[in-house]
N, C-alpha and C positions, 0 to 999 in steps of 0.2 A: 504493500500500500504506500509506504514511504517513497519507494522508487518511482511509483506511478505519479505521485504528487510532484516529485522532483522534475519528472519529464514534462508534466503539465504546467509547471510554474511559469516558464517563459510565455506560454500561450495565454495563461490567465493574466499575466502582467500586461501583455500586449492588448488583450481584450479590454482590460480596465482602462488603460491609457486611451485607447481608441474611443471607448464609451464616454470618457470624460471630455476628450477633445470634441466629440460630436455634440455633447451637451453645451460646451462653451460656444461652439459655432452657432448653435441654435439660439443661444441667449444674445449673442452680439451681432447676428446677421442684420444687415440693413442699418447698422449704427454708423454714425459719422466719425470716421477715424481721423479726421483732420484735427480733432481735439488733442491728439497725441503729438502734433507737429512741434509744440514748444520744446520737446525733449531733444529734437535734432537741430536746434538752432544754437547760435553762439551764446545766447543769453543763458542757456541751460548748462553750459560748461562749469560754472562755479558750483551749481547744485550737484552736478554729477561727481565732481571732484570731492566735494564735502561729503556726499553720500558714501563714496569709496573710502574716505578717511574714517568715517564713523564705523564702517564695517570692519576695517582693519583693527581699530581699537577694540571692537567687540570680540573679534577672533582672539586677540591677546588675552582679554578677560576670560574667555572660555577656556583657553589653555591653562591659565592660572587656577581656574576652578578645578579642572581635571588633575593638575599637579598637586593641589591641596588635598584632594581626595586620596590620591596615591600616597601622599606623605602621611596621612592619618592611618594608613595601612602598613606603615613602617618603612617607606621608601621615599626619601626626600631627594629629588633629582636636581642637578644643576640646570640652569635655564637652557643652555644649548641642547642638552640631551632631552629635556622635557619638550622643547619646541619641535625637535626632529621627530620624536615619537608621535606627538599629538597631531602635528600638521600633515605628516605623511599619512597617518591614519584617517584624517579628514577626507583625503582624496578617495579613499576606499569606499566612502559612503555612496558614491555614485554607481557602485555595483549593487544590484538588487540583493537585499538581505543584509542586516546589520552585522552579521557574523564576520564579514570581511574586514570591518573596521577593527574589531577586537583581535582578529588573527594577525592583521598587519601590526597593530600596536604591540601585541605579545612578542612577535618576532623581533621587533626593534628594541623593545624593552629588555629582552634577554641579553642583548649585547651590553646593556648598561647595568647588568647584574640584578635585574628585577625578575623574580620567578613568575611563571605564567599564571599561577593561582592569584597572585596579587594584582596582576594586570587585568585579568578578567573581572575580579571583584571590583577594582577601581572603575572599570568601564560600566559595569551594571549599576554601581552606586551613583556614578556621574550621570547616567541616564535618568535615574530617579530624581536627582537634584535638578537636572535640566527640565524635566517634565513638570515638577511641582512649582518651580519658580516661574516657568513660562506661563503656567495657568494663572499664577498670581498676577503677573504683569498683564496677561491677556484679559483680566477682568476690566481693564480700562476700556476695552472695545466690546465687552459683553453685551451691553444694551443694544448696540447696533447689529451685532452678529447673532446673538442667542435670544434676544428679546427678553421675555419674562423668565427664561430658564437659566439666566446667568447666575442665580443665587448659589448654584452648586459649586461655583468657583471659590466660595468661602471655605470649602473643605480643604483644598491645598494650602490656602492661606493659614488655616489653623495648624496644618502639618508643618509648615515652615516655621511658625512660631514655636511649636513644640520641639523641633530639632535645634532651634537656636537656644532654647532653654536646656535641653538635654542632648547635646550633639554626640555624646558617647554612645547613644543608642544605635547610631549608624555602624560603628565598629562592632558592637555586640551582635547586630543582625548579620554583618558580614562574617563574623566568626561562626555564628550558628549555621549559616548557609554552607560554609566551608566544611563544617563537621558533618552535615547531612550528606554531602557528597564524598565524605571520607578524604577530605583534603585538609591541609593545615596552612593557615595564614602565619607567616613568620612573626608578625607582630601586629597589634591593633593599638592605635593611639588613643589619647584621652578624649578626642573629639574636638580639640581646639581648632585643628585645621579644617574640620567640617564646617564650622562657622565661616571660615574664610572662603570655602568652596561655595557656600550659599550666597555670600556677599558678592563674590566675583561673578557668579552666574546671574544674579539679579542685575548687576551692572551691565553684563553682556546683553541681556534682553533689552534693557532701556536704551543703551547706546546703539545696538543694532537696529532697533525700531526707528531711530532718528533718521536712518538712511531712507526708509520708506516715507517718512514725513517730508523730507526734503524733496523727494520725487513728486509727491502729491502736490506740494506747494508750487513746484515748477510747472505743474500741469494746470494750475489755477485754483486749487483747493484753498479755502480760507485757513490761514495758519493755525489759529488757536483750536478750532474744532478738529482739524486734521492731526493735531499732536496726539491726542488720545487714540484716535482711530489708527494712526500710523504705528505708534509704539505698541499699543495693545493688540491691534490687528495682526501685526507681524508675529508677535509672540504666540498668539492664539493659533494663527494659521500654521506656524511652524510646528507647534506641539501636536496639533491634531493631524497634520499630514505625516508626521513622524510615525504615527501609529499605523499608517498604511505601509507596511514593511515590504510589500511586493513591488513598490515603485521606488526607484532610486531617488533618495533624498526628497521624497514626497513630491516628485515632479508633477506638475499640472494641478494636483490636489491643492498644494499651497497657493498657487496662483489664483485658483477659483475662490478660495477662502479670503485671500487678500482683497480681491475685487469686491467681494460681498461686504467687507469692512469699509471700503472706500466709496461704494456706489451711492451712498447718501450725500457725499460731498462732491463727487465728480460724475459726469455722464458715464454710462456703462463702458463705452469705448475708452474713456480716459482712465477709469479704474482698472480696466484690463491692461492698458498700456503701462500704468504704474507697476502692476504686478509683474509684467514681463520684464520691465526695466530693473525691478528689484532682483529678479533671478539673475539677470546679466551682471549686475553689480556684485552680487554675492559670489557668483561663479568666478568672475575675473579676479576679485580680491583674494579669494581662497587659493586660486592658482598662483597668484603673485606672491602671497605670503609663503606658501609651501615651497615655491621655487626659490625664494630668497633664503629660506631656512636651509634647503638642500645645498644651495651655492655656498652659504656660510660654512656648512659642515665640510664641504669639499675643500674649501680654502683653509679651514682649520687643520684638516688632515695633512695638507701640504706643508703647513707651518710646523706641524708636529709629526715627524715621520714615525713609522712603525717602531715599536720598542718603547714609546712613551706610555705612561699609565693612562688609560682611557678614562673619560668622565663616567663615573658610576654612581649609583644611588648611595646616599648616606643614610644609615639606620636612623629611624626616628628617635629623637632624644639626643642624638650625637651632634657634633659640630658640623654645620653645613649651611649652605646658602638657603634663603627662603625660597619656597616654590615659585618658579617663574621669574625670579630675579637674576 
């Protein structure tokens, strides 16, 4: 049965994407796409550059959140090693199925002395942190996207508060999960770094949403109302599309949800243009940051020939740099 599902998965993915694209076409057919013209003029360049800058900062915040989670599991990585593992893993998300991200990160983390069990645990815990903080920030756009059903976003907000009060619960849950699968985590921290992980991920959502706000304003959306719709709408759309694991990085699903968040502020075609431009900005900045990290790693290897001690994880509680610094 598993083998049959594996063979059908590409067909199901293709069918889902085609279905969504057909629905999008049906919704925007006959729309006046001239409203998207402001994004291809010289006046839009400052907005596009600022949007790219926001997303780059957001990516760095996300990396520090992941590194903080790993540090709380006993492995504090130097900034170059953390960046290489995290950002190369980011590129793997464009392959259907989240498993490729953790496989890539585990392979690279092994070179830095991090056991696979800790890498997988950090990945899973970081996904939880990402989802609950994204839903909290997504509450800003809940009235426009979810209507009267937005009240349930109070639940992840309560969970975030609980984790800020008792962050050690994350490490305890990770240890319990490892024992259930008969694995051992080398160490579990006190939870202090978990607070940092939550803070960095919240910052990531807010800053990343600013890029969508800038694009919406460039297309003519009123700045103040577009702020909540852009920041909250991007977080909510990203979280919900992440749950559609058969589509690489929530492709198309995220764009539809972003358009829904903006459609009250822009014409349908303009909201769709903002969503597509958002995808382009995110993709280009992710490729640029990952490329810069890989180039930096290659240059570092040239400056430090083989035989030097490589950058490895520092045990939690030992002397070492802060995560991501």
